[in-house]
C-alpha positions as CSV (number, residue, x, y, z in Angstrom):
1,M,-25.3,-106.1,-11.5
2,P,-24.3,-109.6,-12.1
3,T,-21.8,-110.1,-15.0
4,V,-20.6,-113.4,-16.7
5,A,-18.1,-114.2,-15.1
6,D,-19.8,-113.5,-11.9
7,V,-21.7,-116.9,-13.1
8,L,-19.0,-118.3,-14.0
9,R,-17.1,-117.7,-10.8
10,R,-20.0,-118.9,-8.6
11,H,-21.2,-122.4,-10.6
12,G,-17.9,-122.9,-13.0
13,G,-17.1,-125.3,-10.4
14,E,-19.9,-127.4,-10.0
15,Y,-20.3,-127.2,-14.2
16,L,-16.5,-128.5,-14.0
17,E,-17.5,-131.3,-11.7
18,Q,-20.1,-132.1,-13.7
19,F,-19.0,-132.3,-17.3
20,G,-15.5,-131.9,-17.5
21,A,-14.2,-135.2,-17.8
22,T,-15.9,-134.5,-21.9
23,M,-15.4,-131.4,-22.2
24,P,-13.2,-129.6,-24.7
25,G,-9.8,-128.5,-23.8
26,E,-10.4,-124.9,-25.4
27,H,-14.0,-124.8,-22.9
28,K,-11.7,-125.3,-19.9
29,K,-9.5,-123.0,-21.0
30,V,-12.0,-119.8,-21.6
31,L,-14.2,-121.0,-18.5
32,R,-10.3,-120.5,-16.4
33,A,-9.7,-117.7,-17.9
34,I,-12.7,-115.7,-17.6
35,T,-13.2,-116.6,-13.8
36,A,-9.9,-115.2,-13.3
37,C,-10.1,-112.0,-15.4
38,R,-9.3,-108.9,-13.0
39,T,-9.3,-110.4,-10.0
40,G,-5.7,-110.4,-9.4
41,A,-5.1,-114.4,-10.4
42,L,-3.6,-113.6,-13.7
43,G,-1.3,-110.8,-12.0
44,T,-1.9,-107.0,-10.9
45,V,-1.1,-103.7,-12.0
46,L,-0.3,-100.9,-9.5
47,Y,-1.7,-97.3,-10.6
48,A,-1.0,-94.0,-9.0
49,C,-3.7,-91.2,-9.2
50,D,-2.3,-88.1,-10.8
51,S,-4.9,-85.9,-8.6
52,C,-4.5,-87.3,-5.0
53,G,-1.7,-89.8,-5.1
54,R,-3.2,-92.3,-3.8
55,T,-2.3,-96.0,-5.0
56,H,-4.6,-98.6,-6.4
57,T,-4.1,-102.3,-7.3
58,V,-6.0,-103.5,-10.2
59,G,-6.0,-107.1,-11.3
60,R,-4.9,-108.1,-14.9
61,S,-7.6,-108.9,-17.7
62,C,-7.3,-112.2,-19.4
63,G,-7.2,-111.1,-22.9
64,N,-9.3,-113.9,-23.9
65,R,-11.4,-113.2,-27.2
66,H,-14.5,-114.7,-25.6
67,C,-14.4,-112.7,-22.8
68,P,-16.8,-110.0,-23.0
69,T,-14.9,-107.6,-20.5
70,C,-11.7,-107.9,-23.1
71,Q,-13.8,-107.6,-26.2
72,Q,-15.6,-104.7,-25.7
73,D,-13.6,-101.7,-27.2
74,K,-12.9,-103.4,-30.6
75,T,-15.7,-102.9,-32.2
76,Q,-15.3,-99.3,-33.1
77,A,-11.8,-99.9,-34.6
78,W,-12.5,-102.7,-37.0
79,L,-15.8,-100.7,-38.3
80,E,-13.8,-97.9,-39.1
81,K,-11.0,-99.7,-40.9
82,Q,-14.1,-101.4,-42.9
83,I,-15.4,-98.0,-43.7
84,D,-12.7,-96.8,-45.0
85,R,-12.0,-99.7,-47.5
86,L,-15.8,-99.4,-49.1
87,L,-15.7,-99.1,-52.9
88,P,-18.0,-96.3,-54.3
89,C,-20.5,-98.6,-55.5
90,P,-24.1,-100.5,-54.3
91,Y,-23.4,-103.3,-51.5
92,F,-25.2,-106.6,-50.4
93,L,-26.0,-108.5,-47.2
94,V,-25.5,-112.1,-48.1
95,T,-26.5,-114.9,-45.1
96,L,-26.2,-118.6,-45.6
97,T,-27.5,-120.9,-42.5
98,L,-26.9,-124.3,-41.7
99,P,-29.9,-126.3,-41.3
100,A,-31.4,-127.7,-37.7
101,E,-30.1,-130.9,-38.4
102,L,-26.5,-130.5,-39.2
103,R,-26.4,-128.5,-35.7
104,A,-25.3,-131.3,-33.6
105,L,-22.5,-132.4,-36.4
106,A,-21.2,-128.4,-36.3
107,R,-21.3,-128.7,-32.3
108,S,-19.0,-132.0,-32.0
109,H,-16.8,-131.0,-35.6
110,Q,-16.5,-127.7,-35.4
111,R,-13.2,-126.6,-36.7
112,V,-14.2,-128.8,-39.7
113,V,-17.5,-127.9,-40.0
114,Y,-16.9,-124.3,-39.3
115,A,-14.4,-123.9,-42.6
116,A,-16.6,-126.1,-44.4
117,L,-19.2,-123.2,-44.2
118,F,-16.9,-120.3,-45.5
119,E,-16.0,-122.8,-48.4
120,A,-19.0,-123.7,-49.3
121,S,-20.8,-120.8,-49.1
122,S,-17.9,-118.4,-50.7
123,E,-17.8,-120.4,-53.6
124,A,-21.1,-120.7,-54.2
125,L,-21.4,-116.9,-54.1
126,R,-18.6,-116.7,-56.9
127,A,-19.9,-119.7,-59.2
128,L,-23.3,-118.0,-59.4
129,A,-21.8,-114.3,-60.2
130,A,-19.4,-115.5,-62.8
131,D,-22.7,-116.1,-64.9
132,P,-22.8,-113.4,-67.4
133,K,-27.2,-113.0,-66.3
134,F,-25.8,-111.7,-62.9
135,V,-22.3,-110.3,-62.6
136,G,-20.5,-112.0,-65.3
137,T,-17.2,-112.5,-63.4
138,D,-16.0,-114.6,-59.9
139,R,-13.4,-111.8,-59.4
140,L,-15.4,-110.9,-56.1
141,G,-14.2,-109.2,-53.5
142,F,-16.1,-109.5,-49.9
143,V,-16.0,-109.9,-46.2
144,G,-17.5,-113.1,-44.1
145,V,-18.7,-113.4,-40.3
146,L,-19.1,-116.5,-38.8
147,H,-22.0,-115.9,-36.1
148,T,-23.4,-118.9,-34.2
149,W,-25.6,-117.9,-31.5
150,G,-29.0,-116.8,-31.5
151,R,-31.1,-114.3,-29.1
152,T,-31.4,-116.6,-26.1
153,L,-27.7,-118.3,-26.7
154,D,-29.4,-121.0,-29.0
155,Y,-26.9,-122.8,-31.1
156,H,-27.6,-121.3,-35.1
157,P,-24.7,-120.9,-37.3
158,H,-24.9,-118.6,-40.0
159,V,-22.3,-116.6,-42.1
160,H,-22.5,-113.2,-43.4
161,Y,-21.4,-111.7,-45.8
162,V,-21.0,-107.4,-47.3
163,V,-20.2,-108.1,-51.0
164,P,-20.1,-104.9,-53.5
165,G,-22.5,-105.3,-56.3
166,G,-19.9,-106.4,-59.1
167,G,-16.1,-107.9,-59.6
168,V,-13.2,-107.2,-61.7
169,S,-13.4,-108.6,-65.3
170,T,-11.5,-111.4,-66.2
171,D,-8.2,-109.5,-67.6
172,G,-8.4,-107.1,-65.1
173,S,-9.5,-103.9,-67.3
174,C,-12.9,-102.9,-65.9
175,W,-15.5,-103.1,-63.2
176,L,-18.4,-105.0,-63.9
177,P,-21.6,-104.3,-61.9
178,S,-24.8,-106.4,-60.5
179,R,-27.5,-104.6,-60.7
180,T,-28.1,-102.0,-57.7
181,D,-31.1,-104.3,-56.7
182,F,-30.0,-107.7,-57.4
183,F,-27.1,-109.5,-56.8
184,V,-27.6,-113.4,-57.3
185,P,-31.1,-115.9,-56.7
186,V,-31.0,-116.9,-53.6
187,K,-32.8,-120.1,-54.3
188,A,-29.5,-121.3,-56.8
189,L,-27.5,-119.9,-54.4
190,S,-29.3,-122.2,-51.6
191,I,-28.6,-125.3,-54.1
192,L,-25.2,-124.5,-54.7
193,F,-24.4,-123.7,-51.0
194,R,-26.1,-127.2,-50.0
195,A,-24.2,-129.1,-52.9
196,K,-20.8,-127.8,-52.1
197,F,-21.2,-128.5,-48.4
198,R,-22.2,-132.1,-48.9
199,D,-19.5,-132.8,-51.1
200,L,-17.0,-131.1,-48.5
201,L,-18.0,-133.4,-45.9
202,H,-17.9,-136.1,-48.0
203,R,-14.3,-134.8,-48.3
204,E,-13.5,-134.5,-44.7
205,G,-15.2,-138.2,-43.9
206,L,-18.1,-137.0,-42.2
207,L,-20.9,-137.7,-44.8
208,K,-22.1,-140.9,-43.3
209,L,-23.1,-139.1,-39.9
210,V,-25.6,-137.0,-42.0
211,D,-29.2,-137.7,-42.2
212,P,-29.6,-138.2,-46.1
213,A,-33.2,-136.4,-45.7
214,V,-31.6,-133.0,-45.5
215,W,-30.1,-133.0,-48.7
216,H,-33.4,-133.5,-50.1
217,R,-34.9,-130.2,-47.9
218,D,-34.6,-126.2,-48.6
219,W,-31.4,-124.4,-47.2
220,V,-31.8,-120.6,-46.1
221,A,-30.0,-118.4,-48.2
222,H,-30.7,-114.7,-48.3
223,S,-29.7,-111.5,-50.0
224,Q,-30.3,-107.9,-49.8
225,A,-29.7,-104.9,-51.0
226,A,-27.2,-103.0,-48.7
227,G,-26.9,-98.9,-50.0
228,D,-23.6,-97.9,-49.6
229,G,-22.5,-100.9,-47.2
230,R,-22.4,-99.1,-44.3
231,A,-25.0,-100.0,-42.3
232,S,-24.3,-103.6,-43.2
233,L,-20.5,-103.2,-41.3
234,R,-22.5,-101.7,-38.3
235,Y,-24.4,-104.4,-38.3
236,L,-21.7,-107.0,-38.1
237,A,-19.3,-105.3,-36.2
238,P,-20.9,-106.3,-32.6
239,Y,-20.4,-109.5,-34.1
240,V,-16.8,-109.6,-34.5
241,F,-15.5,-109.0,-31.1
242,R,-19.0,-109.4,-29.2
243,V,-19.4,-112.8,-27.4
244,A,-22.6,-114.4,-26.9
245,I,-23.9,-112.5,-24.6
246,G,-22.7,-109.3,-22.9
247,D,-22.3,-108.2,-19.6
248,H,-25.3,-105.8,-19.9
249,R,-27.8,-108.6,-20.6
250,I,-27.5,-110.4,-17.1
251,V,-30.2,-109.4,-14.6
252,S,-29.7,-111.4,-11.9
253,C,-27.9,-114.5,-10.8
254,E,-29.3,-116.1,-7.8
255,D,-30.5,-119.4,-6.1
256,G,-28.8,-121.6,-9.0
257,K,-30.8,-119.1,-11.6
258,V,-29.6,-116.8,-14.5
259,T,-31.8,-114.3,-15.9
260,F,-31.0,-112.2,-19.0
261,T,-32.7,-110.2,-21.4
262,Y,-33.4,-110.6,-25.0
263,R,-35.3,-109.4,-27.7
264,R,-37.2,-111.6,-30.4
265,V,-36.6,-110.9,-34.4
266,G,-38.8,-108.4,-35.2
267,S,-39.6,-106.5,-31.8
268,N,-37.6,-104.3,-29.9
269,R,-39.3,-105.0,-26.6
270,S,-36.9,-106.2,-24.0
271,R,-38.0,-109.7,-22.4
272,K,-36.5,-111.8,-20.0
273,M,-35.6,-115.2,-20.0
274,T,-34.2,-117.8,-16.7
275,L,-32.1,-120.6,-17.1
276,D,-30.5,-123.2,-14.6
277,A,-27.1,-121.4,-13.9
278,L,-25.5,-124.8,-15.4
279,E,-27.4,-124.5,-18.7
280,F,-26.4,-120.9,-18.6
281,I,-22.9,-121.9,-18.6
282,R,-23.6,-124.7,-21.4
283,R,-25.4,-122.2,-23.7
284,F,-22.5,-119.6,-23.3
285,L,-19.5,-122.2,-23.9
286,Q,-21.0,-124.1,-27.0
287,H,-20.0,-120.9,-28.6
288,V,-16.6,-120.8,-27.8
289,L,-14.5,-121.2,-31.3
290,P,-11.9,-124.1,-31.8
291,A,-8.4,-122.5,-30.9
292,G,-7.0,-120.0,-33.9
293,F,-9.8,-120.1,-35.8
294,Q,-10.6,-116.8,-37.9
295,K,-14.3,-116.0,-37.3
296,V,-13.7,-112.8,-39.8
297,R,-12.2,-113.8,-43.6
298,H,-11.9,-111.3,-46.5
299,F,-12.2,-112.9,-49.8
300,G,-11.1,-112.1,-53.1
301,F,-9.8,-108.6,-53.5
302,F,-10.6,-108.1,-50.3
303,S,-7.8,-110.9,-48.9
304,P,-4.5,-109.3,-48.0
305,H,-2.9,-112.3,-50.3
306,S,-4.9,-110.9,-53.6
307,G,-2.9,-110.4,-56.6
308,I,-5.1,-107.2,-57.2
309,V,-4.1,-103.9,-55.8
310,L,-7.4,-102.9,-53.6
311,E,-6.8,-99.1,-54.7
312,A,-6.9,-100.0,-58.1
313,V,-10.4,-101.8,-58.0
314,R,-11.5,-98.6,-56.3
315,W,-10.7,-96.4,-59.4
316,L,-12.0,-99.2,-61.9
317,V,-15.5,-98.4,-60.0
318,T,-15.3,-95.1,-60.4
319,V,-14.4,-94.8,-63.8
320,L,-17.3,-97.0,-64.7
321,N,-19.6,-94.5,-62.7
322,G,-17.9,-91.6,-64.5
323,A,-17.3,-89.8,-61.5
324,I,-14.3,-87.1,-60.1
325,F,-11.9,-89.3,-58.0
326,A,-11.4,-87.1,-55.1
327,L,-8.1,-87.6,-53.0
328,E,-9.6,-87.2,-49.7
329,T,-11.8,-88.8,-47.3
330,E,-15.0,-88.4,-45.2
331,G,-14.2,-87.5,-41.4
332,V,-15.1,-90.0,-39.4
333,E,-14.6,-90.6,-35.9
334,Q,-11.3,-91.6,-34.2
335,P,-11.2,-95.6,-33.5
336,A,-12.2,-96.3,-29.8
337,T,-9.3,-96.9,-27.4
338,T,-9.8,-98.5,-24.0
339,A,-11.2,-96.0,-21.2
340,A,-8.6,-94.8,-19.2
341,L,-8.5,-96.1,-15.6
342,R,-10.2,-93.5,-13.0
343,C,-8.9,-93.3,-9.2
344,P,-12.1,-94.7,-7.3
345,V,-11.6,-91.9,-4.6
346,C,-11.6,-88.8,-6.6
347,G,-11.7,-89.6,-10.4
348,G,-8.7,-88.4,-11.3
349,S,-6.4,-90.3,-13.8
350,M,-4.2,-92.8,-13.1
351,S,-0.6,-93.9,-13.9
352,V,0.9,-97.1,-14.3
353,L,3.2,-97.3,-11.7
354,G,4.3,-101.5,-12.3
355,F,2.9,-104.6,-12.2
356,A,2.9,-107.9,-10.0
357,P,3.3,-111.3,-11.6
358,A,0.1,-113.9,-11.1
359,P,0.4,-116.2,-8.2
360,A,2.5,-119.5,-9.3
361,V,-0.8,-121.4,-7.7
362,F,-3.0,-120.5,-10.8
363,D,-3.6,-123.0,-13.4
364,T,-4.0,-121.2,-17.1
365,S,-3.4,-124.7,-18.5
């Protein structure tokens, strides 16, 4: 079956000829990296089979965070780390979405708009939680993940938060819980998110580029009870390292067309979509993030820069629940590691003998 890299290798040159003059540099870098991944253009690794003794040369991986091949082994390790940090309390999955009218602005000013999306949504969430009717403190802790694509590679920027149901009191002496089935009102969250986002665009000098009508329509905000948080983390984990589309979804690449599978929201039935190859590449590249941009962020007492020790927060929750805190953890699977290469002849394990550098003619800029 063809892969995303196969599509880019076959049609990336034509795409660069047509759109290279206006493409962001980061898109060009990703295109070059993925097309070169494991081809030998980035150098090679020499292996020896431990069983039959045959030697094999394998092209080095590009390591780019947008490469479907290079990111597939990292999800489980991240998930286990986050599950280990869960608190013994109810959790909520909160989602806030930019309206369609702002997508063109987001696409052309990604770094500013994505940062504003995080800032406005997280501040709105904390501000509402501070109301005594809901939680009574803004000292929350939560994890946010930026997600920019829909199921057919369309552009749909939104952010998901996994939020413990409660927060630490202002003086740090106790845990203030939310209701088990309700965190904050989504209507108020939507309004506050919209207002804060507007203020941030004004601060960045982008407000004049927005149709004023967008500030008078409802914005989408959603909050749902998420049990102990594990299911929400499992839902989000693939988005942390997964790119817009994985290799397993590519059905064919022929006659200048790319066919891939997708599922509609609320349906488990697999469907197929066929796009012109250049349109497929355009949709794929529009989800490339600005260099160095963090798509996963930790807020409040989940932040590594927080002045609150997470284990102290765990004790506060435990004391409130009247539970006995046992210094033991539930058995979990070990984080996944990259699958060891097997000899293509006999299937035996292989050991690394050495490396060969990339050819001097390859341009990685």
